Every structure is written in C-alpha cells, then in structure tokens.
C-alpha positions as CSV (number, residue, x, y, z in Angstrom):
1,M,0.0,0.0,0.0
2,K,2.8,2.4,1.0
3,R,4.8,1.5,-2.1
4,D,1.8,2.1,-4.4
5,S,1.2,5.7,-3.0
6,T,4.9,6.5,-3.3
7,L,4.9,5.4,-6.9
8,R,1.8,7.5,-7.7
9,L,3.4,10.5,-6.0
10,I,6.6,10.1,-8.1
11,I,4.5,9.8,-11.3
12,L,2.5,12.9,-10.4
13,L,5.7,14.8,-9.7
14,L,7.2,13.7,-13.0
15,I,4.1,14.7,-14.9
16,D,4.1,18.1,-13.2
17,E,7.7,18.7,-14.1
18,L,7.1,17.6,-17.7
19,K,4.2,20.1,-17.9
20,A,6.5,22.9,-16.5
21,I,9.2,22.1,-19.0
22,L,6.7,22.1,-21.9
23,Y,5.0,25.3,-20.7
24,F,8.3,27.2,-20.3
25,P,8.7,28.3,-24.0
26,L,5.1,29.5,-24.0
27,W,5.6,31.5,-20.9
28,W,9.0,32.8,-22.0
29,Y,7.6,34.3,-25.2
30,S,4.2,35.5,-23.8
31,A,3.9,36.5,-20.1
32,G,7.7,36.6,-19.5
33,L,8.3,38.8,-22.5
34,I,5.4,41.1,-21.5
35,N,6.9,41.4,-18.0
36,V,10.3,42.2,-19.4
37,V,9.0,44.9,-21.7
38,K,6.9,46.4,-18.9
39,G,9.9,46.3,-16.6
40,C,12.2,48.0,-19.2
41,G,9.6,50.7,-19.8
42,K,9.2,51.3,-16.0
43,F,13.0,51.5,-15.7
44,I,13.3,54.0,-18.5
45,N,10.5,56.1,-17.0
46,D,12.1,56.0,-13.5
47,F,15.5,56.8,-15.0
48,Q,14.3,59.9,-16.9
49,Q,12.5,61.0,-13.8
50,T,15.7,60.6,-11.8
51,L,17.5,62.8,-14.4
52,G,14.6,65.3,-14.4
53,F,14.6,65.2,-18.2
54,M,11.0,66.3,-18.7
55,I,11.4,69.0,-16.0
56,W,14.3,70.5,-18.0
57,V,12.2,70.3,-21.2
58,K,9.1,72.0,-19.6
59,N,11.2,74.8,-18.2
60,L,13.3,75.4,-21.4
61,F,11.9,79.0,-21.8
62,V,11.7,79.9,-18.1
63,P,14.5,82.2,-17.0
64,M,16.7,80.7,-14.3
65,F,17.2,82.4,-10.9
66,G,14.5,85.0,-11.7
67,Q,16.8,86.7,-14.2
68,R,14.1,88.3,-16.4
69,D,16.4,90.5,-18.5
70,I,17.4,89.5,-22.0
71,A,20.9,88.2,-21.1
72,G,19.5,86.0,-18.3
73,R,16.9,84.6,-20.7
74,I,19.4,83.8,-23.3
75,I,21.9,82.2,-20.9
76,S,19.1,80.2,-19.3
77,F,17.8,79.0,-22.6
78,F,21.2,77.8,-23.8
79,L,22.2,76.3,-20.5
80,R,19.0,74.3,-20.4
81,L,19.3,73.3,-24.0
82,V,22.8,71.8,-23.3
83,Q,21.4,70.0,-20.3
84,I,18.5,68.6,-22.3
85,I,20.8,67.4,-25.1
86,F,23.2,65.6,-22.7
87,R,20.4,64.2,-20.5
88,G,18.6,63.1,-23.7
89,I,21.7,61.3,-24.9
90,I,21.9,59.5,-21.6
91,V,18.2,58.5,-21.7
92,L,18.7,57.4,-25.4
93,I,21.7,55.2,-24.4
94,F,19.6,53.5,-21.7
95,C,16.7,53.0,-24.2
96,V,19.1,51.3,-26.6
97,L,20.5,49.1,-23.7
98,N,17.0,48.1,-22.8
99,L,16.2,47.3,-26.4
100,I,19.4,45.1,-26.5
101,F,18.3,43.4,-23.3
102,I,14.8,42.6,-24.8
103,I,16.5,41.2,-28.0
104,I,18.7,39.0,-25.8
105,W,15.7,37.9,-23.9
106,I,14.0,36.8,-27.2
107,L,17.1,35.1,-28.6
108,L,18.5,33.4,-25.5
109,P,16.4,30.2,-25.6
110,I,17.0,29.7,-29.3
111,F,20.8,30.2,-28.7
112,V,20.8,27.7,-25.8
113,L,18.8,25.2,-27.8
114,Y,21.2,25.6,-30.7
115,Q,24.2,25.1,-28.4
116,I,22.7,22.0,-27.0
117,L,21.9,20.6,-30.4
118,I,25.4,21.1,-31.8
119,Q,26.9,19.3,-28.8
120,L,24.9,16.1,-29.6
C-alpha cells in the first residue's frame, strides 16, 4: 500500500515537471516577454524622472534664478538646451541598452537550444 502511493506520487511529480518544461517556452515568449518589456519601460520612466529630463524640457523657456532680462533669458535657454541634449543622450543610451536586453531575452532560448543541439 505504501509503495503504491509512493509510486503514484513520483509519477505525479514527473508529470508536473514535464508540464512545467513544456510550458516554459510558451511562458518565455508571452507572459515573460510582456513582464520584461513592462519592466524596461518602467526602468526608463524612472530613470528619466531621476535625471529630471522632462522638467528641463518643460522649463526650457523659463528664466533661471529669476533673471528676467534678455541676457538672463538667453543664458538660461542655452544652459537648459545643453542640459536637455546631454540628458537626452543618456536616456537614449539607456533605451538602446534596454532594447538590446529585450532582444537578448528573445534570442536566448534559441541560442541555448542551438548550443545543446550542436553538442549532440
């Protein structure tokens, strides 16, 4: 009796593991990919907020330090423009890195499977 229940338990565990192995590619390219894309989007949004990129863009034409004369407005405009350019380049670099990460996520199982197959 004990041996029969142990065998059934082992069979159920093996079936469960087989289901998990067969479900993995479906999860990787559906829910897993959606989670990665959402995570990358959240990371980029948080990163641009950390840099204050949109705040610099919104205040491009606002004079800095209350300098309302023409020289203060010109200096403020060009200083903010330089800040926007450099911060925009940094955000763009992180967007490209996130895109590379997503591409690696998509290609990784194919690469691993290929490496396994060439070793056989």
